[in-house]
N, CA, C and O of each residue as an XYZ file, in Angstrom:
296
protein
N     -41.426    -32.048     28.554
C     -42.049    -33.280     28.987
C     -42.958    -33.797     27.876
O     -43.722    -33.038     27.281
N     -42.868    -35.078     27.609
C     -43.690    -35.704     26.579
C     -44.986    -36.193     27.208
O     -44.998    -37.193     27.926
N     -46.071    -35.487     26.938
C     -47.354    -35.837     27.539
C     -48.194    -36.746     26.652
O     -49.357    -37.009     26.957
N     -47.616    -37.223     25.563
C     -48.382    -38.089     24.669
C     -48.569    -39.487     25.236
O     -49.483    -40.202     24.825
N     -47.721    -39.885     26.166
C     -47.816    -41.216     26.769
C     -48.597    -41.140     28.079
O     -48.348    -40.271     28.915
N     -49.533    -42.050     28.241
C     -50.299    -42.121     29.485
C     -49.415    -42.711     30.570
O     -48.940    -43.841     30.455
N     -49.200    -41.932     31.629
C     -48.403    -42.441     32.736
C     -48.776    -41.706     34.016
O     -49.299    -40.592     33.980
N     -48.504    -42.334     35.124
C     -48.757    -41.720     36.422
C     -47.928    -40.452     36.575
O     -48.398    -39.460     37.133
N     -46.700    -40.485     36.079
C     -45.828    -39.319     36.174
C     -46.407    -38.135     35.402
O     -46.347    -36.996     35.864
N     -46.969    -38.410     34.222
C     -47.561    -37.335     33.429
C     -48.804    -36.773     34.105
O     -49.040    -35.566     34.066
N     -49.596    -37.634     34.719
C     -50.775    -37.174     35.457
C     -50.327    -36.249     36.588
O     -50.891    -35.171     36.773
N     -49.322    -36.669     37.334
C     -48.798    -35.843     38.428
C     -48.299    -34.499     37.917
O     -48.582    -33.461     38.514
N     -47.561    -34.514     36.819
C     -47.023    -33.292     36.238
C     -48.150    -32.337     35.846
O     -48.107    -31.153     36.181
N     -49.154    -32.849     35.137
C     -50.241    -31.988     34.669
C     -51.031    -31.410     35.841
O     -51.366    -30.226     35.833
N     -51.330    -32.228     36.844
C     -52.068    -31.742     38.011
C     -51.266    -30.650     38.720
O     -51.822    -29.617     39.092
N     -49.968    -30.871     38.908
C     -49.127    -29.871     39.562
C     -49.109    -28.558     38.780
O     -49.197    -27.482     39.372
N     -48.996    -28.641     37.473
C     -48.944    -27.432     36.643
C     -50.289    -26.708     36.636
O     -50.330    -25.478     36.638
N     -51.390    -27.462     36.628
C     -52.723    -26.844     36.683
C     -52.879    -26.108     38.010
O     -53.368    -24.979     38.041
N     -52.465    -26.742     39.104
C     -52.564    -26.102     40.418
C     -51.727    -24.831     40.474
O     -52.168    -23.821     41.023
N     -50.535    -24.872     39.917
C     -49.673    -23.681     39.884
C     -50.331    -22.549     39.109
O     -50.394    -21.412     39.577
N     -50.813    -22.873     37.931
C     -51.380    -21.854     37.045
C     -52.651    -21.245     37.630
O     -52.879    -20.040     37.518
N     -53.471    -22.080     38.249
C     -54.726    -21.592     38.807
C     -54.557    -21.011     40.203
O     -55.494    -20.454     40.774
N     -53.348    -21.148     40.745
C     -53.066    -20.661     42.096
C     -54.062    -21.237     43.097
O     -54.659    -20.514     43.895
N     -54.224    -22.542     43.035
C     -55.152    -23.238     43.918
C     -54.660    -23.100     45.351
O     -53.518    -23.438     45.663
N     -55.525    -22.605     46.212
C     -55.144    -22.392     47.602
C     -55.218    -23.677     48.416
O     -54.384    -23.904     49.292
N     -56.187    -24.502     48.141
C     -56.353    -25.749     48.885
C     -55.708    -26.879     48.090
O     -56.395    -27.644     47.414
N     -54.378    -26.977     48.178
C     -53.648    -27.964     47.395
C     -54.049    -29.393     47.730
O     -53.952    -30.276     46.878
N     -54.490    -29.631     48.939
C     -54.903    -30.975     49.327
C     -56.154    -31.438     48.613
O     -56.414    -32.638     48.533
N     -56.935    -30.500     48.092
C     -58.179    -30.859     47.420
C     -57.936    -31.497     46.056
O     -58.779    -32.240     45.554
N     -56.803    -31.211     45.468
C     -56.480    -31.761     44.150
C     -55.156    -32.503     44.265
O     -54.094    -31.896     44.404
N     -55.239    -33.808     44.205
C     -54.030    -34.629     44.297
C     -53.942    -35.519     43.066
O     -54.960    -36.002     42.569
N     -52.732    -35.733     42.577
C     -52.579    -36.638     41.427
C     -53.161    -38.027     41.691
O     -53.625    -38.689     40.762
N     -53.141    -38.469     42.942
C     -53.666    -39.799     43.250
C     -55.185    -39.890     43.066
O     -55.744    -40.987     43.050
N     -55.848    -38.748     42.928
C     -57.292    -38.736     42.705
C     -57.660    -39.075     41.262
O     -58.834    -39.264     40.943
N     -56.664    -39.149     40.402
C     -56.910    -39.344     38.973
C     -56.200    -40.607     38.506
O     -55.146    -40.976     39.026
N     -56.793    -41.253     37.525
C     -56.119    -42.418     36.960
C     -55.960    -42.236     35.460
O     -56.449    -41.264     34.884
N     -55.284    -43.162     34.847
C     -54.952    -43.031     33.433
C     -56.164    -43.194     32.516
O     -56.086    -42.854     31.335
N     -57.276    -43.703     33.033
C     -58.483    -43.835     32.216
C     -58.998    -42.465     31.780
O     -59.590    -42.333     30.709
N     -58.775    -41.459     32.602
C     -59.238    -40.103     32.300
C     -58.113    -39.236     31.736
O     -58.207    -38.009     31.747
N     -57.066    -39.866     31.251
C     -55.871    -39.148     30.827
C     -56.160    -38.115     29.740
O     -55.718    -36.971     29.841
N     -56.889    -38.505     28.714
C     -57.131    -37.586     27.589
C     -57.928    -36.364     28.045
O     -57.634    -35.242     27.633
N     -58.930    -36.577     28.889
C     -59.722    -35.461     29.396
C     -58.861    -34.533     30.252
O     -58.954    -33.310     30.142
N     -58.034    -35.119     31.095
C     -57.136    -34.328     31.929
C     -56.151    -33.539     31.064
O     -55.856    -32.379     31.350
N     -55.657    -34.162     30.029
C     -54.715    -33.489     29.123
C     -55.386    -32.310     28.430
O     -54.760    -31.266     28.248
N     -56.639    -32.459     28.043
C     -57.363    -31.346     27.419
C     -57.488    -30.171     28.383
O     -57.290    -29.020     27.995
N     -57.818    -30.465     29.640
C     -57.920    -29.404     30.644
C     -56.559    -28.743     30.828
O     -56.457    -27.517     30.864
N     -55.521    -29.554     30.943
C     -54.160    -29.039     31.103
C     -53.803    -28.091     29.952
O     -53.312    -26.987     30.188
N     -54.047    -28.516     28.718
C     -53.703    -27.689     27.556
C     -54.498    -26.388     27.555
O     -53.963    -25.332     27.215
N     -55.763    -26.459     27.931
C     -56.598    -25.250     27.995
C     -56.052    -24.282     29.041
O     -55.920    -23.086     28.779
N     -55.739    -24.798     30.213
C     -55.232    -23.957     31.302
C     -53.897    -23.315     30.921
O     -53.671    -22.142     31.217
N     -53.026    -24.060     30.278
C     -51.701    -23.537     29.935
C     -51.771    -22.456     28.855
O     -50.871    -21.620     28.774
N     -52.807    -22.452     28.031
C     -52.933    -21.463     26.954
C     -53.355    -20.093     27.464
O     -53.028    -19.074     26.856
N     -54.076    -20.063     28.571
C     -54.648    -18.807     29.049
C     -53.743    -18.130     30.073
O     -53.011    -18.786     30.814
N     -53.814    -16.807     30.092
C     -53.028    -16.027     31.039
C     -53.752    -15.859     32.367
O     -53.125    -15.888     33.427
N     -55.068    -15.683     32.315
C     -55.835    -15.477     33.541
C     -57.214    -16.109     33.387
O     -57.638    -16.468     32.289
N     -57.900    -16.234     34.523
C     -59.187    -16.904     34.540
C     -60.171    -16.106     35.376
O     -59.820    -15.568     36.426
N     -61.406    -16.033     34.901
C     -62.459    -15.385     35.678
C     -62.889    -16.340     36.794
O     -62.605    -17.536     36.729
N     -63.566    -15.821     37.806
C     -64.065    -16.721     38.857
C     -64.965    -17.828     38.301
O     -64.923    -18.963     38.777
N     -65.768    -17.502     37.308
C     -66.645    -18.517     36.704
C     -65.831    -19.605     36.001
O     -66.165    -20.787     36.082
N     -64.773    -19.204     35.317
C     -63.905    -20.188     34.661
C     -63.216    -21.079     35.689
O     -63.096    -22.288     35.492
N     -62.764    -20.473     36.789
C     -62.110    -21.244     37.846
C     -63.079    -22.284     38.406
O     -62.708    -23.437     38.627
N     -64.326    -21.863     38.631
C     -65.337    -22.773     39.157
C     -65.600    -23.910     38.173
O     -65.693    -25.072     38.568
N     -65.720    -23.569     36.892
C     -65.978    -24.583     35.870
C     -64.817    -25.586     35.789
O     -65.043    -26.789     35.659
N     -63.599    -25.097     35.863
C     -62.436    -25.986     35.831
C     -62.407    -26.894     37.054
O     -62.109    -28.083     36.943
N     -62.717    -26.334     38.221
C     -62.748    -27.139     39.445
C     -63.806    -28.226     39.342
O     -63.575    -29.364     39.752
N     -64.964    -27.878     38.795
C     -66.035    -28.868     38.629
C     -65.622    -29.952     37.637
O     -65.892    -31.134     37.847
N     -64.971    -29.540     36.565
C     -64.522    -30.515     35.563
C     -63.490    -31.457     36.147
O     -63.565    -32.667     35.935
N     -62.534    -30.924     36.875
C     -61.538    -31.785     37.538
C     -62.215    -32.719     38.538
O     -61.845    -33.887     38.659
N     -63.205    -32.196     39.248
C     -63.943    -33.014     40.196
C     -64.662    -34.171     39.527
O     -64.754    -35.261     40.092
N     -65.172    -33.937     38.326
C     -65.886    -34.997     37.604
C     -64.937    -36.082     37.096
O     -65.372    -37.197     36.809
N     -63.652    -35.769     36.985
C     -62.662    -36.750     36.499
C     -62.063    -37.586     37.616
O     -61.365    -38.567     37.360
N     -62.335    -37.195     38.861
C     -61.753    -37.915     39.993
C     -62.224    -39.367     40.043
O     -63.338    -39.694     39.631
N     -61.354    -40.219     40.554
C     -61.715    -41.623     40.755
C     -62.898    -41.691     41.704
O     -63.034    -40.880     42.621
N     -63.731    -42.658     41.467
C     -64.900    -42.852     42.355
C     -64.546    -43.687     43.549
O     -65.401    -43.949     44.395
């Protein structure tokens, strides 16, 4: 998938992959519709960070959740 282009489809893809990797239990809490293309670069950075790591500490999970929360549409 080419993530260099800002698109709704890419946002959906990255959110889905982040949820898979982090094994998010409350899938309803993180929806692609909560994010828009204005925050695309920040979301992509989080996505790339998450995909590089094999596992996450509870503190890292919390920090990632907070970061995703800060990117949500108001």
